[in-house]
Each structure stands twice: as structure tokens, then as C-alpha cells.
All heavy atoms as an XYZ file, in Angstrom:
695
protein
N       0.812     -1.189      0.000
C       0.000      0.000      0.000
C       0.859      1.258      0.000
O       0.552      2.211     -0.704
C      -0.911     -0.029      1.234
C      -1.908      1.061      1.271
S      -3.167      0.701      0.062
C      -4.299      1.911      0.422
N       1.937      1.234      0.766
C       2.848      2.377      0.857
C       3.483      2.644     -0.502
O       3.587      3.802     -0.923
C       3.899      2.119      1.936
C       4.925      3.211      2.050
C       4.577      4.437      2.612
C       6.212      3.035      1.595
C       5.498      5.447      2.721
C       7.153      4.036      1.695
C       6.796      5.254      2.261
O       7.716      6.244      2.368
N       3.889      1.578     -1.194
C       4.522      1.736     -2.503
C       3.552      2.351     -3.507
O       3.940      3.158     -4.342
C       5.019      0.386     -3.030
C       6.203     -0.147     -2.222
O       6.896      0.682     -1.595
O       6.430     -1.357     -2.241
N       2.299      2.002     -3.425
C       1.293      2.535     -4.337
C       1.108      4.035     -4.109
O       1.021      4.807     -5.066
C      -0.035      1.799     -4.145
C      -1.177      2.252     -5.058
C      -0.816      2.037     -6.514
C      -2.447      1.510     -4.702
N       1.102      4.465     -2.851
C       0.950      5.878     -2.535
C       2.162      6.671     -3.031
O       2.023      7.763     -3.583
C       0.760      6.080     -1.034
C      -0.579      5.611     -0.529
C      -0.672      5.716      0.982
O       0.333      5.849      1.673
N      -1.896      5.649      1.501
N       3.355      6.100     -2.844
C       4.582      6.767     -3.312
C       4.555      6.888     -4.829
O       4.878      7.937     -5.405
C       5.838      5.999     -2.829
C       7.090      6.537     -3.499
C       5.941      6.075     -1.319
N       4.143      5.821     -5.526
C       4.080      5.839     -6.984
C       3.047      6.852     -7.467
O       3.281      7.548     -8.457
C       3.739      4.442     -7.516
C       4.865      3.430     -7.339
S       6.381      3.930     -8.162
C       5.931      3.710     -9.843
N       1.924      6.988     -6.760
C       0.907      7.961     -7.145
C       1.431      9.388     -6.979
O       1.176     10.260     -7.811
C      -0.370      7.754     -6.328
C      -1.165      6.545     -6.736
C      -2.380      6.312     -5.855
O      -2.450      6.805     -4.719
N      -3.329      5.530     -6.361
N       2.174      9.627     -5.905
C       2.758     10.958     -5.672
C       3.776     11.272     -6.761
O       3.794     12.375     -7.332
C       3.388     11.033     -4.264
C       2.298     10.984     -3.196
C       4.223     12.298     -4.124
C       2.820     10.825     -1.783
N       4.639     10.313     -7.061
C       5.663     10.519     -8.101
C       4.983     10.751     -9.455
O       5.339     11.664    -10.194
C       6.634      9.320     -8.158
C       7.475      9.285     -6.887
C       7.512      9.391     -9.395
C       8.336      8.036     -6.749
N       3.986      9.912     -9.774
C       3.280     10.041    -11.036
C       2.595     11.406    -11.133
O       2.648     12.068    -12.169
C       2.260      8.906    -11.180
C       1.577      8.877    -12.510
C       2.269      8.525    -13.663
C       0.224      9.189    -12.613
C       1.627      8.498    -14.888
C      -0.412      9.164    -13.837
C       0.281      8.817    -14.981
N       1.972     11.842    -10.048
C       1.325     13.157    -10.029
C       2.320     14.276    -10.220
O       2.066     15.247    -10.945
N       3.492     14.162     -9.571
C       4.533     15.184     -9.716
C       5.049     15.246    -11.147
O       5.263     16.329    -11.708
C       5.683     14.900     -8.759
O       5.251     14.941     -7.427
N       5.237     14.070    -11.736
C       5.723     14.020    -13.118
C       4.695     14.632    -14.066
O       5.040     15.404    -14.964
C       6.077     12.562    -13.522
C       6.316     12.441    -15.002
C       7.277     12.076    -12.736
N       3.421     14.298    -13.856
C       2.374     14.874    -14.706
C       2.308     16.390    -14.560
O       2.134     17.112    -15.550
C       1.018     14.260    -14.368
C       0.739     12.885    -14.952
C      -0.638     12.398    -14.503
C       0.811     12.903    -16.452
N       2.453     16.875    -13.342
C       2.439     18.324    -13.111
C       3.604     18.998    -13.826
O       3.435     20.037    -14.478
C       2.498     18.630    -11.602
O       1.408     17.977    -10.949
C       2.441     20.112    -11.339
N       4.786     18.395    -13.714
C       5.968     18.950    -14.378
C       5.803     18.925    -15.894
O       6.139     19.901    -16.586
C       7.214     18.180    -13.958
N       5.291     17.826    -16.416
C       5.080     17.728    -17.865
C       4.032     18.731    -18.337
O       4.189     19.347    -19.394
C       4.663     16.309    -18.251
C       5.772     15.262    -18.248
C       5.198     13.888    -18.532
C       6.844     15.609    -19.251
N       2.998     18.923    -17.560
C       1.964     19.901    -17.917
C       2.550     21.308    -17.963
O       2.258     22.086    -18.879
C       0.820     19.857    -16.918
O       0.181     18.614    -16.963
N       3.358     21.629    -16.980
C       4.005     22.944    -16.961
C       4.932     23.107    -18.158
O       4.961     24.165    -18.802
C       4.772     23.118    -15.658
N       5.696     22.055    -18.491
C       6.614     22.120    -19.624
C       5.854     22.288    -20.937
O       6.241     23.087    -21.797
C       7.485     20.863    -19.666
N       4.776     21.564    -21.098
C       3.969     21.685    -22.318
C       3.345     23.075    -22.400
O       3.318     23.695    -23.463
C       2.891     20.568    -22.366
C       1.885     20.828    -23.473
C       3.545     19.208    -22.560
N       2.872     23.583    -21.288
C       2.323     24.939    -21.262
C       3.357     25.966    -21.663
O       3.078     26.868    -22.474
N       4.545     25.844    -21.120
C       5.633     26.771    -21.472
C       5.960     26.654    -22.950
O       6.165     27.665    -23.634
C       6.874     26.453    -20.629
C       8.061     27.264    -21.041
C       8.366     28.529    -20.656
C       9.093     26.865    -21.938
N       9.528     28.945    -21.248
C       9.997     27.930    -22.047
C       9.346     25.704    -22.660
C      11.130     27.876    -22.856
C      10.476     25.651    -23.467
C      11.340     26.721    -23.561
N       5.997     25.444    -23.476
C       6.311     25.223    -24.883
C       5.259     25.858    -25.780
O       5.597     26.518    -26.769
C       6.420     23.723    -25.163
C       6.850     23.322    -26.562
C       8.232     23.861    -26.883
C       6.837     21.813    -26.695
N       3.997     25.717    -25.426
C       2.918     26.315    -26.222
C       3.031     27.835    -26.222
O       2.919     28.482    -27.263
C       1.543     25.850    -25.705
C       1.346     24.366    -26.034
C       0.414     26.693    -26.295
C       0.140     23.737    -25.377
N       3.267     28.417    -25.059
C       3.421     29.876    -24.967
C       4.608     30.338    -25.799
O       4.530     31.339    -26.523
C       3.563     30.307    -23.494
C       3.985     31.761    -23.385
C       2.262     30.075    -22.751
N       5.721     29.620    -25.731
C       6.913     29.981    -26.494
C       6.645     29.919    -28.000
O       7.059     30.809    -28.746
C       8.086     29.050    -26.128
O       8.308     29.146    -24.717
C       9.344     29.431    -26.855
N       5.943     28.894    -28.440
C       5.614     28.766    -29.867
C       4.717     29.922    -30.304
O       4.919     30.504    -31.378
C       4.960     27.398    -30.149
C       4.345     27.358    -31.544
C       5.969     26.276    -29.979
N       3.751     30.274    -29.498
C       2.845     31.377    -29.844
C       3.611     32.688    -29.933
O       3.436     33.460    -30.885
C       1.686     31.465    -28.837
C       0.758     30.263    -28.997
C       0.910     32.771    -28.993
C      -0.282     30.119    -27.900
N       4.472     32.950    -28.969
C       5.261     34.190    -28.974
C       6.168     34.234    -30.199
O       6.275     35.257    -30.880
C       6.073     34.320    -27.667
C       5.130     34.591    -26.493
C       7.123     35.417    -27.778
C       5.803     34.511    -25.135
N       6.827     33.119    -30.492
C       7.719     33.068    -31.648
C       6.940     33.265    -32.943
O       7.396     33.975    -33.846
C       8.473     31.721    -31.675
O       9.171     31.570    -30.436
C       9.456     31.660    -32.827
N       5.769     32.666    -33.049
C       4.936     32.829    -34.247
C       4.540     34.292    -34.438
O       4.537     34.797    -35.560
C       3.701     31.946    -34.153
N       4.227     34.967    -33.347
C       3.880     36.394    -33.442
C       5.078     37.217    -33.902
O       4.933     38.123    -34.726
C       3.369     36.900    -32.099
C       1.990     36.408    -31.757
C       1.529     36.923    -30.425
N       0.205     36.390    -30.087
C      -0.318     36.421    -28.893
N       0.339     36.979    -27.900
N      -1.505     35.907    -28.678
N       6.254     36.909    -33.382
C       7.460     37.631    -33.795
C       7.743     37.412    -35.277
O       8.097     38.343    -35.996
C       8.662     37.186    -32.963
C       8.637     37.674    -31.530
C       9.841     37.164    -30.757
C       9.825     37.606    -29.317
N      10.978     37.084    -28.559
N       7.594     36.181    -35.738
C       7.815     35.877    -37.156
C       6.812     36.634    -38.016
O       7.163     37.176    -39.068
C       7.734     34.352    -37.397
C       7.668     34.035    -38.876
C       8.914     33.653    -36.760
N       5.563     36.681    -37.584
C       4.535     37.398    -38.338
C       4.880     38.883    -38.454
O       4.707     39.491    -39.514
C       3.175     37.212    -37.682
N       5.374     39.464    -37.383
C       5.763     40.875    -37.410
C       6.928     41.083    -38.371
O       6.933     42.017    -39.177
C       6.129     41.367    -35.984
C       6.817     42.716    -36.034
C       4.885     41.436    -35.126
N       7.916     40.205    -38.317
C       9.069     40.329    -39.208
C       8.674     40.145    -40.663
O       9.182     40.831    -41.544
C      10.144     39.305    -38.823
C      10.880     39.579    -37.519
C      11.820     38.429    -37.191
C      11.651     40.887    -37.607
N       7.776     39.212    -40.927
C       7.331     38.993    -42.302
C       6.533     40.175    -42.821
O       6.532     40.447    -44.022
C       6.501     37.712    -42.391
C       7.327     36.455    -42.264
C       6.476     35.196    -42.259
O       5.237     35.293    -42.088
O       7.054     34.114    -42.423
N       5.851     40.877    -41.958
C       5.033     42.003    -42.373
C       5.873     43.232    -42.712
O       5.413     44.108    -43.441
C       4.032     42.349    -41.281
N       7.090     43.296    -42.192
C       7.942     44.449    -42.446
C       8.463     44.405    -43.875
O       8.790     43.353    -44.407
C       9.107     44.490    -41.471
C       8.683     44.764    -40.058
C       9.853     44.736    -39.088
O      10.948     44.303    -39.424
N       9.618     45.176    -37.878
N       8.566     45.575    -44.487
C       9.072     45.672    -45.848
C      10.585     45.864    -45.796
O      11.074     46.888    -45.336
C       8.407     46.840    -46.569
C       8.833     46.930    -48.018
O       9.306     45.913    -48.556
O       8.691     48.023    -48.603
N      11.305     44.876    -46.254
C      12.767     44.905    -46.205
C      13.380     45.259    -47.554
O      14.601     45.291    -47.685
C      13.299     43.550    -45.745
S      12.760     43.093    -44.096
N      12.557     45.535    -48.568
C      13.084     45.751    -49.914
C      13.987     46.975    -49.976
O      14.984     46.972    -50.699
C      11.947     45.875    -50.920
O      11.110     46.963    -50.597
N      13.676     48.031    -49.221
C      14.527     49.225    -49.228
C      15.888     48.918    -48.625
O      16.910     49.365    -49.129
C      13.857     50.366    -48.469
C      12.629     50.911    -49.159
C      11.970     51.998    -48.342
C      10.702     52.459    -49.000
N       9.991     53.465    -48.213
N      15.892     48.153    -47.546
C      17.156     47.773    -46.916
C      17.991     46.912    -47.853
O      19.202     47.103    -47.974
C      16.903     47.017    -45.611
C      16.258     47.890    -44.545
O      16.466     49.119    -44.582
O      15.546     47.336    -43.692
N      17.341     45.976    -48.523
C      18.064     45.104    -49.450
C      18.610     45.911    -50.616
O      19.745     45.699    -51.047
C      17.142     43.958    -49.921
C      16.855     43.016    -48.748
C      17.767     43.193    -51.085
C      15.809     41.973    -49.022
N      17.837     46.852    -51.130
C      18.311     47.705    -52.224
C      19.519     48.521    -51.785
O      20.490     48.676    -52.545
C      17.188     48.614    -52.700
N      19.489     49.034    -50.558
C      20.620     49.801    -50.030
C      21.858     48.921    -49.900
O      22.973     49.332    -50.210
C      20.229     50.393    -48.675
C      20.695     51.789    -48.477
C      20.252     52.426    -47.185
N      19.799     51.488    -46.173
C      18.709     51.653    -45.435
N      17.965     52.712    -45.595
N      18.361     50.781    -44.521
N      21.667     47.693    -49.451
C      22.788     46.763    -49.317
C      23.377     46.446    -50.684
O      24.604     46.440    -50.867
C      22.345     45.480    -48.591
C      22.052     45.792    -47.123
C      23.392     44.386    -48.713
C      21.357     44.678    -46.377
N      22.516     46.208    -51.670
C      23.002     45.922    -53.019
C      23.783     47.110    -53.586
O      24.826     46.920    -54.228
C      21.843     45.565    -53.944
C      21.380     44.157    -53.815
N      22.125     43.087    -54.252
C      20.256     43.627    -53.285
C      21.479     41.963    -54.008
N      20.341     42.264    -53.395
N      23.287     48.305    -53.370
C      23.991     49.498    -53.856
C      25.363     49.611    -53.205
O      26.357     49.924    -53.870
C      23.158     50.752    -53.572
N      25.427     49.349    -51.924
C      26.715     49.419    -51.211
C      27.681     48.353    -51.720
O      28.871     48.613    -51.894
C      26.484     49.259    -49.706
C      27.717     49.408    -48.875
C      28.277     50.823    -48.953
N      29.492     50.890    -48.191
C      30.619     51.406    -48.622
N      30.686     51.957    -49.825
N      31.687     51.409    -47.874
N      27.162     47.153    -51.972
C      28.009     46.079    -52.507
C      28.527     46.460    -53.888
O      29.703     46.223    -54.211
C      27.235     44.747    -52.548
C      27.028     44.224    -51.130
C      27.958     43.708    -53.398
C      26.112     43.027    -51.026
N      27.684     47.085    -54.724
C      28.131     47.543    -56.041
C      29.225     48.592    -55.913
O      30.198     48.584    -56.678
C      26.954     48.093    -56.840
C      25.997     47.009    -57.298
O      26.397     45.820    -57.299
O      24.845     47.347    -57.638
N      29.077     49.509    -54.953
C      30.122     50.518    -54.718
C      31.439     49.859    -54.329
O      32.514     50.225    -54.827
C      29.695     51.493    -53.614
C      28.565     52.404    -54.033
O      28.294     52.507    -55.252
O      27.931     53.003    -53.136
N      31.357     48.899    -53.431
C      32.562     48.203    -52.979
C      33.198     47.436    -54.133
O      34.424     47.448    -54.301
C      32.237     47.268    -51.797
C      31.864     48.102    -50.569
C      33.409     46.343    -51.486
C      31.286     47.303    -49.425
N      32.380     46.800    -54.971
C      32.910     46.060    -56.125
C      33.630     47.001    -57.080
O      34.695     46.663    -57.609
C      31.786     45.325    -56.841
N      33.068     48.172    -57.294
C      33.738     49.160    -58.154
C      35.064     49.607    -57.576
O      36.059     49.718    -58.300
N      35.090     49.847    -56.281
C      36.335     50.259    -55.623
C      37.385     49.160    -55.714
O      38.559     49.432    -55.990
C      36.062     50.607    -54.141
O      35.099     51.651    -54.086
C      37.323     51.038    -53.436
N      36.967     47.923    -55.518
C      37.901     46.799    -55.609
C      38.443     46.680    -57.030
O      39.645     46.463    -57.227
C      37.218     45.485    -55.155
C      38.067     44.273    -55.506
C      36.957     45.517    -53.658
N      37.599     46.855    -58.033
C      38.051     46.781    -59.428
C      39.059     47.876    -59.735
O      40.084     47.629    -60.390
C      36.859     46.889    -60.383
O      36.024     45.782    -60.257
N      38.773     49.096    -59.275
C      39.722     50.197    -59.494
C      41.045     49.923    -58.789
O      42.124     50.143    -59.351
C      39.124     51.516    -59.009
C      38.080     52.090    -59.940
C      37.689     53.509    -59.551
N      37.114     53.589    -58.198
C      35.849     53.337    -57.903
N      35.012     52.967    -58.836
N      35.407     53.442    -56.663
N      40.970     49.435    -57.565
C      42.189     49.131    -56.811
C      42.971     48.025    -57.498
O      44.208     48.092    -57.576
C      41.830     48.719    -55.370
O      41.063     49.760    -54.772
C      43.067     48.481    -54.545
N      42.284     47.031    -58.029
C      42.953     45.942    -58.744
C      43.683     46.495    -59.962
O      44.837     46.130    -60.225
C      41.930     44.899    -59.180
C      42.526     43.728    -59.933
C      41.470     42.767    -60.434
O      40.305     43.169    -60.587
O      41.837     41.605    -60.684
N      43.039     47.394    -60.688
C      43.692     48.015    -61.846
C      44.922     48.811    -61.446
O      45.958     48.758    -62.131
N      44.822     49.559    -60.358
C      45.968     50.343    -59.885
C      47.121     49.436    -59.469
O      48.291     49.736    -59.746
C      45.541     51.240    -58.726
C      44.592     52.359    -59.137
C      44.029     53.113    -57.952
O      44.386     52.804    -56.798
O      43.197     54.013    -58.177
N      46.817     48.345    -58.819
C      47.868     47.413    -58.391
C      48.534     46.781    -59.606
O      49.765     46.645    -59.643
C      47.290     46.345    -57.440
C      46.931     46.986    -56.098
C      48.272     45.195    -57.243
C      46.191     46.081    -55.145
N      47.734     46.402    -60.620
C      48.319     45.836    -61.841
C      49.242     46.846    -62.514
O      50.313     46.497    -63.008
C      47.218     45.393    -62.807
C      46.529     44.118    -62.385
C      45.461     43.709    -63.384
C      44.786     42.420    -62.967
N      43.733     42.011    -63.905
N      48.830     48.115    -62.543
C      49.669     49.161    -63.126
C      50.963     49.320    -62.338
O      52.048     49.454    -62.918
C      48.911     50.490    -63.179
C      49.680     51.613    -63.818
C      50.029     51.336    -65.265
O      49.268     50.678    -65.975
N      51.168     51.805    -65.713
N      50.888     49.293    -61.020
C      52.101     49.382    -60.196
C      53.030     48.209    -60.456
O      54.256     48.373    -60.516
C      51.733     49.429    -58.707
C      51.194     50.751    -58.191
C      50.684     50.582    -56.763
C      52.264     51.816    -58.242
N      52.462     47.015    -60.627
C      53.289     45.836    -60.915
C      53.986     46.007    -62.252
O      55.194     45.715    -62.382
C      52.421     44.558    -60.898
C      51.986     44.246    -59.460
C      53.169     43.372    -61.504
C      50.960     43.144    -59.348
N      53.284     46.526    -63.273
C      53.910     46.782    -64.576
C      55.043     47.782    -64.445
O      56.127     47.605    -65.008
C      52.867     47.293    -65.582
C      51.982     46.212    -66.121
C      51.106     46.746    -67.266
N      49.808     46.139    -67.125
C      48.680     46.760    -66.804
N      48.647     48.055    -66.637
N      47.553     46.098    -66.683
N      54.800     48.857    -63.695
C      55.839     49.872    -63.509
C      57.050     49.301    -62.776
O      58.198     49.579    -63.141
C      55.282     51.084    -62.761
C      54.296     51.889    -63.575
C      53.638     52.987    -62.770
O      53.777     53.068    -61.551
N      52.876     53.838    -63.451
N      56.800     48.503    -61.745
C      57.924     47.888    -61.015
C      58.709     46.946    -61.932
O      59.934     46.876    -61.857
C      57.399     47.128    -59.790
C      56.766     48.014    -58.739
S      57.909     49.198    -58.038
C      58.927     48.118    -57.076
N      58.000     46.226    -62.784
C      58.669     45.325    -63.725
C      59.544     46.126    -64.692
O      60.699     45.746    -64.954
C      57.625     44.508    -64.490
C      58.195     43.526    -65.435
N      58.894     42.409    -65.027
C      58.214     43.497    -66.802
C      59.297     41.733    -66.084
N      58.900     42.374    -67.173
N      59.020     47.249    -65.195
C      59.815     48.089    -66.102
C      61.036     48.677    -65.395
O      62.138     48.726    -65.967
C      58.951     49.211    -66.686
C      57.867     48.766    -67.676
C      56.969     49.944    -68.040
C      58.502     48.166    -68.923
N      60.851     49.128    -64.160
C      61.985     49.666    -63.390
C      63.024     48.580    -63.160
O      64.228     48.816    -63.305
C      61.491     50.261    -62.046
C      60.667     51.524    -62.298
C      62.661     50.549    -61.116
C      59.943     52.045    -61.078
N      62.570     47.364    -62.846
C      63.486     46.249    -62.632
C      64.271     45.948    -63.912
O      65.481     45.733    -63.860
C      62.708     45.014    -62.171
C      63.621     43.888    -61.764
O      64.651     44.112    -61.147
N      63.250     42.664    -62.115
N      63.574     45.925    -65.053
C      64.266     45.673    -66.322
C      65.288     46.762    -66.609
O      66.405     46.485    -67.062
C      63.257     45.590    -67.472
C      62.476     44.305    -67.513
C      61.506     44.270    -68.677
O      61.475     45.229    -69.490
O      60.768     43.283    -68.768
N      64.929     48.029    -66.346
C      65.847     49.138    -66.569
C      67.089     49.008    -65.684
O      68.217     49.164    -66.152
C      65.138     50.469    -66.304
C      66.047     51.655    -66.357
C      66.454     52.183    -67.572
C      66.516     52.256    -65.187
C      67.304     53.270    -67.624
C      67.355     53.342    -65.223
C      67.749     53.843    -66.457
O      68.609     54.913    -66.503
N      66.881     48.696    -64.417
C      68.006     48.568    -63.497
C      68.890     47.385    -63.871
O      70.133     47.459    -63.781
C      67.512     48.424    -62.060
C      66.866     49.680    -61.470
C      66.298     49.367    -60.097
C      67.872     50.821    -61.398
N      68.297     46.284    -64.312
C      69.097     45.140    -64.755
C      69.896     45.482    -66.009
O      71.059     45.085    -66.148
C      68.195     43.919    -65.023
C      67.607     43.232    -63.783
C      66.626     42.147    -64.215
C      68.702     42.648    -62.917
N      69.286     46.264    -66.902
C      69.983     46.683    -68.125
C      71.133     47.616    -67.769
O      72.220     47.538    -68.372
C      69.020     47.347    -69.095
N      70.955     48.500    -66.783
C      72.007     49.426    -66.358
C      73.164     48.661    -65.714
O      74.325     49.015    -65.893
C      71.449     50.437    -65.341
C      70.496     51.426    -65.922
C      71.196     52.370    -66.907
O      72.304     52.812    -66.708
N      70.500     52.651    -67.998
N      72.864     47.612    -65.010
C      73.898     46.806    -64.336
C      74.741     46.080    -65.377
O      75.947     45.944    -65.199
C      73.259     45.826    -63.391
C      74.264     45.051    -62.553
C      73.611     44.069    -61.678
N      73.079     42.992    -62.492
C      72.504     41.880    -62.047
N      72.326     41.741    -60.754
N      72.059     40.963    -62.861
N      74.123     45.618    -66.451
C      74.859     44.882    -67.472
C      75.768     45.777    -68.299
O      76.738     45.299    -68.870
C      73.872     44.142    -68.393
C      73.159     43.010    -67.680
O      73.672     42.535    -66.657
O      72.074     42.606    -68.155
N      75.490     47.071    -68.379
C      76.321     47.989    -69.185
C      77.618     48.291    -68.534
O      78.272     48.196    -67.747
C      75.582     49.309    -69.436
C      74.439     49.103    -70.408
O      74.458     48.132    -71.160
O      73.522     49.955    -70.386
């Protein structure tokens, strides 16, 4: 009889804990769903357009810098050839 009472108490405690956990989970899902709905309702197209414009600016700057570096490499190569030619004379 004692074991049955202990098992009933344990079972009741477990059910109470599980009920609380399920309740918390349901509330969390509802809150998260509301947050997602708010985020989906916001218009992000202006932000995305601004990001794309900035990326295009950066790409242009990188291309110009790449061209300048290639030109510097050509100039260094010409200077090196000139100095090697001067050494041989």
C-alpha cells in the first residue's frame, strides 16, 4: 500500500511537471509565431536595395584598386628591367 501511494505521488509530480513544460512550450511557440509574423510584415526591400547598392560601390572600388595594383606591378617590372639593363652595361 505504501509503494502505491509513493508511486501515485511521483506520477502526479511528473504529470504536473510535464503539464508545466507543455504549457511553457505552447506559450513559447505562440510568442515566436507572433514575432515571425511581425518580421514577415515588415518591408525589407529598401534595406536590401541599399545593401546591393553598397556592394556595387565596394565592387567598383575593388576593381579600381585591382587596376591600380596591376599598373604598379607593370611599372615595377619596367623599373626592374631598366636597373638590370644598367647593371649589365
